[in-house]
Backbone as a printed PyTorch tensor [residue, N CA C, xyz], in Angstrom:
tensor([[[ 22.3800, -13.9760,  -5.3460],
         [ 21.2690, -13.4830,  -5.1260],
         [ 21.1930, -11.8880,  -5.6930]],

        [[ 19.9950, -11.8030,  -5.9420],
         [ 19.5680, -10.3250,  -6.5470],
         [ 19.7300,  -9.3190,  -5.4530]],

        [[ 19.6330,  -8.4950,  -5.5980],
         [ 19.2180,  -7.1230,  -4.5020],
         [ 17.7600,  -7.0970,  -4.7800]],

        [[ 17.1740,  -6.6770,  -3.7330],
         [ 15.5190,  -6.1640,  -3.2350],
         [ 15.3490,  -4.8450,  -2.8640]],

        [[ 14.0810,  -4.3070,  -3.4490],
         [ 13.9680,  -3.0350,  -3.0740],
         [ 13.5670,  -3.2250,  -1.5120]],

        [[ 14.3020,  -2.1490,  -0.9680],
         [ 13.8640,  -2.0010,   0.4600],
         [ 11.4730,  -2.1600,   0.2810]],

        [[ 10.8480,  -1.6420,  -0.1080],
         [  9.5810,  -1.4440,  -0.3350],
         [  9.0780,  -1.8680,  -1.4950]],

        [[  7.9080,  -1.7160,  -1.9450],
         [  7.1620,  -2.3610,  -2.9790],
         [  7.6010,  -0.9160,  -4.0310]],

        [[  7.7570,  -1.3450,  -5.7580],
         [  7.4610,  -0.1770,  -6.7200],
         [  6.5750,  -1.0460,  -7.6920]],

        [[  6.4940,   0.1060,  -8.5110],
         [  5.0340,  -0.2390,  -9.2320],
         [  6.4650,  -1.3410, -10.6400]],

        [[  5.8640,  -2.2980, -10.4510],
         [  6.8180,  -3.0770, -11.7580],
         [  6.1740,  -2.6500, -12.9030]],

        [[  6.0260,  -2.3460, -13.3100],
         [  5.7380,  -2.3320, -14.8090],
         [  6.1910,  -0.6550, -15.3580]],

        [[  6.1860,  -0.4560, -14.1430],
         [  7.4590,   1.1220, -14.6920],
         [  8.8320,   0.7890, -14.5220]],

        [[  9.2010,  -0.0910, -13.8230],
         [ 10.7740,  -0.5530, -13.4640],
         [ 11.5620,  -0.1520, -14.8420]],

        [[ 12.6660,   0.3060, -15.1540],
         [ 13.2210,  -0.1520, -16.1140],
         [ 14.8180,   0.3800, -15.9150]],

        [[ 15.8590,  -0.6620, -16.5910],
         [ 17.0880,  -0.3730, -16.0000],
         [ 17.8580,  -0.1570, -17.3840]],

        [[ 18.8000,   1.0160, -17.3260],
         [ 19.6820,   0.7420, -18.2390],
         [ 21.2430,   1.2880, -18.2400]],

        [[ 22.4430,   0.4440, -19.3400],
         [ 23.7020,   0.4920, -18.6330],
         [ 23.9610,   1.3040, -19.4370]],

        [[ 25.0970,   2.7590, -18.8390],
         [ 25.7930,   3.7310, -19.8470],
         [ 27.1940,   3.0100, -19.9910]],

        [[ 27.6660,   3.6850, -21.0420],
         [ 28.8510,   3.5750, -21.0070],
         [ 29.5680,   4.6080, -21.3450]],

        [[ 30.4810,   5.3320, -20.4260],
         [ 31.2010,   6.6460, -20.4350],
         [ 32.4680,   6.6780, -21.8640]],

        [[ 32.2100,   6.7470, -23.0460],
         [ 33.4690,   6.7810, -23.8920],
         [ 34.4190,   7.4320, -23.8950]],

        [[ 34.9570,   8.1910, -22.6380],
         [ 36.2050,   8.5370, -22.3410],
         [ 37.0210,   8.0390, -20.9280]],

        [[ 35.9710,   7.6120, -20.3610],
         [ 36.6590,   6.7780, -19.3750],
         [ 36.4350,   5.1970, -19.5930]],

        [[ 36.1400,   4.6150, -20.3700],
         [ 35.2090,   3.0700, -20.1220],
         [ 34.8570,   2.8830, -19.4770]],

        [[ 33.8690,   3.5220, -18.1120],
         [ 33.0550,   3.1460, -17.3640],
         [ 31.4450,   3.1590, -17.4320]],

        [[ 31.4780,   1.8140, -16.7350],
         [ 29.6900,   1.9780, -17.3140],
         [ 28.7050,   2.1120, -16.0890]],

        [[ 27.5740,   2.9480, -16.2150],
         [ 26.4730,   3.2820, -15.3170],
         [ 25.6950,   2.4850, -15.2700]],

        [[ 25.1100,   2.0070, -14.0530],
         [ 23.8340,   1.5290, -13.8540],
         [ 22.7260,   2.4220, -13.8510]],

        [[ 21.5920,   2.8400, -14.7600],
         [ 20.4990,   3.7060, -14.1020],
         [ 19.3800,   3.0050, -14.0280]],

        [[ 18.5110,   2.7660, -13.0870],
         [ 17.4340,   2.7460, -12.5630],
         [ 16.1130,   3.4410, -12.4360]],

        [[ 15.4420,   2.7980, -12.9620],
         [ 14.2940,   4.1840, -12.8530],
         [ 12.9550,   3.0930, -12.5640]],

        [[ 12.4170,   3.4830, -11.2340],
         [ 11.0950,   3.2320, -11.3860],
         [ 10.1790,   4.1300, -10.0720]],

        [[  8.3020,   3.2300,  -9.8070],
         [  8.3000,   4.0980,  -8.9250],
         [  7.4490,   3.6440,  -8.0840]],

        [[  7.3690,   3.8620,  -6.7510],
         [  7.7430,   3.4590,  -5.3200],
         [  6.0190,   3.4140,  -5.3890]],

        [[  5.0750,   2.3920,  -4.8680],
         [  3.7820,   2.2500,  -4.4430],
         [  3.5210,   3.8360,  -3.4060]],

        [[  4.4790,   3.6020,  -2.5580],
         [  3.7010,   4.8250,  -1.5250],
         [  5.2890,   5.7420,  -2.1660]],

        [[  4.6560,   6.7530,  -2.5770],
         [  5.0530,   7.6960,  -2.8640],
         [  5.1810,   8.5200,  -1.9880]],

        [[  4.9680,   8.4380,  -0.9490],
         [  4.5380,   9.6380,  -0.0080],
         [  6.0080,   9.3050,   1.0550]],

        [[  6.5370,   8.3350,   1.3530],
         [  7.9500,   8.1160,   1.9690],
         [  9.2090,   8.4740,   1.4570]],

        [[ 10.0960,   8.3100,   1.8960],
         [ 11.5760,   8.8170,   1.3280],
         [ 12.1860,   7.1520,   1.7380]],

        [[ 12.7390,   6.8560,   0.9370],
         [ 13.6210,   5.4540,   1.4340],
         [ 14.9400,   5.6250,   1.9450]],

        [[ 14.8860,   4.8320,   2.7760],
         [ 16.7090,   5.1780,   3.6950],
         [ 18.0380,   4.5380,   2.5390]],

        [[ 17.8200,   3.7800,   1.7900],
         [ 18.6710,   2.9490,   1.1280],
         [ 17.3700,   2.8500,  -0.6250]],

        [[ 18.4570,   2.5620,  -1.3360],
         [ 17.9940,   1.8480,  -2.6680],
         [ 17.7080,   0.3520,  -2.6180]],

        [[ 18.7920,  -0.1630,  -2.2030],
         [ 18.4390,  -1.7500,  -1.9300],
         [ 18.2970,  -2.1290,  -0.5620]],

        [[ 17.9230,  -3.2410,  -0.1660],
         [ 18.2120,  -3.8970,   1.0670],
         [ 19.6570,  -4.2840,   1.4610]],

        [[ 19.8260,  -3.7840,   2.6090],
         [ 21.3070,  -4.0990,   3.1240],
         [ 22.6420,  -3.2060,   2.5250]],

        [[ 21.5820,  -2.0020,   1.4930],
         [ 23.0330,  -0.6630,   1.3250],
         [ 23.1790,   0.2100,   2.4520]],

        [[ 24.1020,   0.8740,   2.4460],
         [ 24.2890,   1.7970,   3.6020],
         [ 23.4370,   2.5150,   3.5350]],

        [[ 22.9680,   3.2750,   4.8720],
         [ 21.5090,   4.3370,   4.7740],
         [ 21.8920,   5.5310,   3.8730]],

        [[ 21.1510,   6.0710,   4.0780],
         [ 21.0720,   7.4880,   3.3100],
         [ 20.7240,   8.2340,   4.2480]],

        [[ 21.3290,   9.6320,   4.9610],
         [ 21.1270,  10.3710,   5.6060],
         [ 19.7750,  11.2810,   4.9870]],

        [[ 18.4440,  11.1260,   5.2470],
         [ 18.0030,  11.7800,   4.6530],
         [ 17.3370,  13.0050,   5.1890]],

        [[ 18.5570,  13.2450,   6.6040],
         [ 18.6090,  14.5890,   6.5890],
         [ 19.3900,  15.5790,   5.7130]],

        [[ 19.8790,  15.1630,   4.7740],
         [ 20.3120,  16.0760,   4.1020],
         [ 19.7100,  16.1630,   2.9990]],

        [[ 18.7930,  15.8230,   2.6040],
         [ 17.4650,  16.0390,   1.2310],
         [ 17.4230,  17.3500,   1.3590]],

        [[ 16.9270,  18.1760,   0.5350],
         [ 16.5960,  19.4840,   0.6180],
         [ 15.8160,  19.5490,  -0.6310]],

        [[ 13.9570,  18.6500,  -0.0620],
         [ 12.8080,  18.7730,  -1.1840],
         [ 12.4330,  20.1170,  -1.4850]],

        [[ 12.8860,  20.2460,  -2.5070],
         [ 12.5150,  21.5500,  -3.4710],
         [ 10.9880,  21.7550,  -2.9930]],

        [[ 11.1390,  22.8180,  -2.7250],
         [  9.6850,  23.6940,  -3.0610],
         [  9.2210,  24.6070,  -3.7810]],

        [[  8.2630,  23.9050,  -4.5990],
         [  7.6490,  24.6990,  -5.7340],
         [  6.0410,  24.8290,  -5.4780]],

        [[  5.4670,  26.1220,  -6.3810],
         [  4.7330,  26.5870,  -6.7940],
         [  3.4040,  25.7230,  -7.1670]],

        [[  2.5490,  25.3130,  -6.9770],
         [  1.2130,  24.6060,  -7.3790],
         [  1.2680,  25.0690,  -8.5890]],

        [[  1.0780,  26.6800,  -8.8110],
         [  0.4600,  27.1500,  -9.8990],
         [  1.5870,  27.2950, -11.7320]],

        [[  3.0530,  26.4080, -11.0410],
         [  4.0830,  26.3730, -11.5750],
         [  4.1290,  24.9680, -12.9840]],

        [[  2.9720,  24.2000, -12.2960],
         [  2.9840,  22.8480, -12.9460],
         [  2.2420,  22.5950, -13.7430]],

        [[  2.3970,  21.8350, -14.2540],
         [  1.2630,  21.3390, -15.6730],
         [ -0.2250,  20.8720, -15.2080]],

        [[ -1.2340,  21.1410, -15.7580],
         [ -2.4270,  20.2340, -15.3920],
         [ -2.1490,  19.0270, -14.4830]],

        [[ -1.7610,  17.9590, -15.3530],
         [ -1.7140,  16.2020, -14.4120],
         [ -1.1400,  16.4520, -13.8640]],

        [[  0.2960,  16.8160, -13.6110],
         [  0.7790,  16.5130, -12.6210],
         [  0.4440,  18.1040, -11.2890]],

        [[ -0.0640,  18.7000, -11.5490],
         [ -0.7390,  19.6870, -10.3340],
         [ -1.3730,  18.6550,  -9.7160]],

        [[ -2.7770,  17.9180, -10.6350],
         [ -3.8850,  16.9710,  -9.8590],
         [ -2.9090,  16.1710,  -9.3730]],

        [[ -1.9610,  15.5420,  -9.5250],
         [ -1.0780,  14.3950,  -9.1200],
         [ -0.8720,  14.7670,  -7.5620]],

        [[  0.1360,  15.9510,  -7.8220],
         [  0.2140,  16.1090,  -6.1710],
         [ -1.0530,  16.7610,  -5.1740]],

        [[ -1.7180,  17.7340,  -6.0800],
         [ -2.7910,  17.5820,  -4.9730],
         [ -3.4090,  16.7760,  -4.3640]],

        [[ -3.8240,  15.6630,  -5.5120],
         [ -4.2060,  14.0860,  -4.8910],
         [ -3.2260,  13.5100,  -3.4580]],

        [[ -2.2140,  13.7520,  -3.8230],
         [ -1.0390,  13.2020,  -2.6000],
         [ -1.1100,  14.0680,  -1.5520]],

        [[ -1.2400,  15.5070,  -1.8090],
         [ -1.4490,  15.9390,  -0.6540],
         [ -3.1630,  15.9190,   0.0090]],

        [[ -3.6070,  15.9750,  -0.6630],
         [ -4.8020,  15.2830,   0.1830],
         [ -4.8600,  13.8610,   0.5810]],

        [[ -4.3810,  13.2910,   0.2870],
         [ -4.2440,  11.4800,   0.8670],
         [ -3.2930,  11.6820,   1.9960]],

        [[ -2.6350,  12.3380,   2.2440],
         [ -1.3130,  12.3340,   3.3590],
         [ -1.7870,  12.8940,   4.5060]],

        [[ -3.2160,  13.8450,   4.0390],
         [ -3.6760,  15.0110,   5.1350],
         [ -4.4860,  13.3810,   5.5470]],

        [[ -5.3210,  13.2520,   4.8380],
         [ -6.5260,  11.9020,   4.7670],
         [ -5.9140,  10.6810,   5.9530]],

        [[ -4.8920,  10.3790,   5.5790],
         [ -3.9660,   9.2230,   6.2300],
         [ -3.5460,   9.7550,   8.0750]],

        [[ -2.9360,  10.6860,   7.8610],
         [ -2.8030,  11.3980,   9.0660],
         [ -3.6580,  11.7860,  10.2620]],

        [[ -5.1570,  11.8680,   9.1640],
         [ -6.2510,  12.4160,  10.3550],
         [ -7.1680,  11.0130,  10.4820]],

        [[ -6.5830,  10.2580,  10.3100],
         [ -7.4500,   8.6110,  10.2140],
         [ -8.2250,   8.4420,   9.0280]],

        [[ -8.7220,   9.5420,   8.3130],
         [ -9.6140,   9.3820,   7.2710],
         [ -9.3780,   8.5110,   5.9670]],

        [[-10.1420,   7.9490,   4.6920],
         [ -9.8190,   7.4100,   4.0600],
         [ -9.1590,   8.5140,   2.3650]],

        [[ -8.1390,   7.6080,   1.8690],
         [ -7.5570,   8.5260,   0.8840],
         [ -8.4880,   8.6340,   0.2260]],

        [[ -8.4680,   9.4340,  -1.1330],
         [ -9.4290,   9.4420,  -2.1270],
         [ -9.2810,   8.2060,  -3.0110]],

        [[ -8.7260,   7.7480,  -2.9870],
         [ -9.1800,   5.9550,  -3.7960],
         [ -9.4490,   4.7360,  -2.5850]],

        [[ -9.7420,   5.2850,  -1.8210],
         [-10.3110,   4.1210,  -0.8900],
         [-11.6900,   4.9460,  -0.6170]],

        [[-11.8250,   6.3850,  -0.8290],
         [-13.1670,   6.6980,  -0.2100],
         [-13.8010,   6.5370,  -1.9890]],

        [[-12.8060,   6.2200,  -3.1590],
         [-13.5840,   6.0070,  -4.5640],
         [-14.3210,   4.6930,  -4.6300]],

        [[-13.7220,   3.5210,  -3.9560],
         [-14.0260,   2.4270,  -3.5230],
         [-15.5070,   1.9080,  -3.0980]],

        [[-15.2250,   2.7170,  -1.7390],
         [-16.1660,   2.7210,  -0.9800],
         [-17.6530,   2.8400,  -1.9200]],

        [[-17.5500,   4.4180,  -2.4700],
         [-18.7640,   4.9630,  -3.3280],
         [-18.8420,   4.1070,  -4.1110]],

        [[-17.6930,   3.2980,  -4.5610],
         [-18.7370,   2.4380,  -6.0640],
         [-18.9020,   1.2800,  -5.1420]],

        [[-18.4990,   0.8070,  -4.1680],
         [-18.9730,  -0.5930,  -3.8720],
         [-20.6490,  -0.1710,  -3.2280]],

        [[-21.0710,   1.3640,  -2.8050],
         [-22.7030,   1.5280,  -2.1810],
         [-22.9690,   1.6760,  -3.1940]],

        [[-22.7870,   2.5190,  -4.3520],
         [-23.4910,   2.2210,  -5.4350],
         [-23.8310,   0.9810,  -6.1130]],

        [[-22.8620,  -0.1880,  -5.7900],
         [-23.1340,  -1.0810,  -6.5720],
         [-24.1130,  -1.7690,  -5.7640]],

        [[-24.2890,  -2.2070,  -4.0380],
         [-25.1740,  -2.7520,  -2.9460],
         [-26.3320,  -2.4440,  -3.5990]],

        [[-26.5980,  -1.0280,  -3.4830],
         [-28.0890,   0.0580,  -3.6540],
         [-28.5830,  -0.4450,  -5.1110]],

        [[-27.5030,  -0.5420,  -6.1850],
         [-28.2900,  -1.3150,  -7.4230],
         [-28.9930,  -2.5240,  -7.2680]],

        [[-28.2020,  -3.7230,  -6.6560],
         [-28.1600,  -4.9540,  -6.4840],
         [-28.6810,  -5.4310,  -5.2440]],

        [[-30.2030,  -4.8020,  -4.3550],
         [-30.6350,  -5.0930,  -3.3980],
         [-30.8190,  -6.1610,  -3.1250]],

        [[-30.8820,  -7.6470,  -4.3290],
         [-31.1350,  -8.8010,  -4.4340],
         [-29.8970,  -9.8040,  -3.8070]],

        [[-28.7770,  -9.1040,  -3.5900],
         [-27.4480,  -9.5250,  -3.2600],
         [-27.3960,  -9.3270,  -2.0200]],

        [[-27.0740, -10.7790,  -1.0670],
         [-26.2030, -10.3610,   0.4530],
         [-25.1320, -10.2350,   0.6100]],

        [[-24.6810,  -9.0270,   1.1870],
         [-23.5250,  -8.5920,   1.4730],
         [-23.0250,  -8.9970,   2.7700]],

        [[-23.6790,  -9.6450,   3.5880],
         [-23.8300,  -9.7180,   5.1850],
         [-22.7070, -10.1790,   5.3150]],

        [[-22.5080, -11.1280,   4.9340],
         [-21.3670, -12.1960,   5.3420],
         [-20.2240, -11.7510,   4.2770]],

        [[-20.0860, -10.9380,   3.3810],
         [-18.9800, -10.6220,   2.5200],
         [-17.3750,  -9.7570,   3.6340]],

        [[-16.7390,  -9.8610,   3.0510],
         [-15.2910,  -9.5590,   3.7320],
         [-14.7130,  -8.7820,   2.5770]],

        [[-14.9080,  -6.9100,   3.2140],
         [-14.0470,  -6.5420,   2.4520],
         [-12.4950,  -6.1510,   2.2910]],

        [[-11.6920,  -6.1610,   1.4390],
         [-10.2410,  -5.7180,   1.8560],
         [ -9.9080,  -4.2250,   1.6890]]])
């Protein structure tokens, strides 16, 4: 039976490789994946593994100005979403979906959305 991640990951970004150390003949399994919820730390890599002491993790502080444009946008969006969730407000993606749905509903007044269930 295979190991399971504790939370959902973005499957297309999942990559694994095996590296062989030529000097010691030891093999290392490298796993690269992106968490769906990047706002949380996992307590372990796989279900059933020993817990990681999250108190010992020292998240490196950096200045947003040091980041390239795309990375900076991603970090700013994550910060916005974290604040929104903490205050019970919709995240940027949730707000965008709601706005697009509102635009669609305005553009199609002939459609009856009164019994529609939105997820």
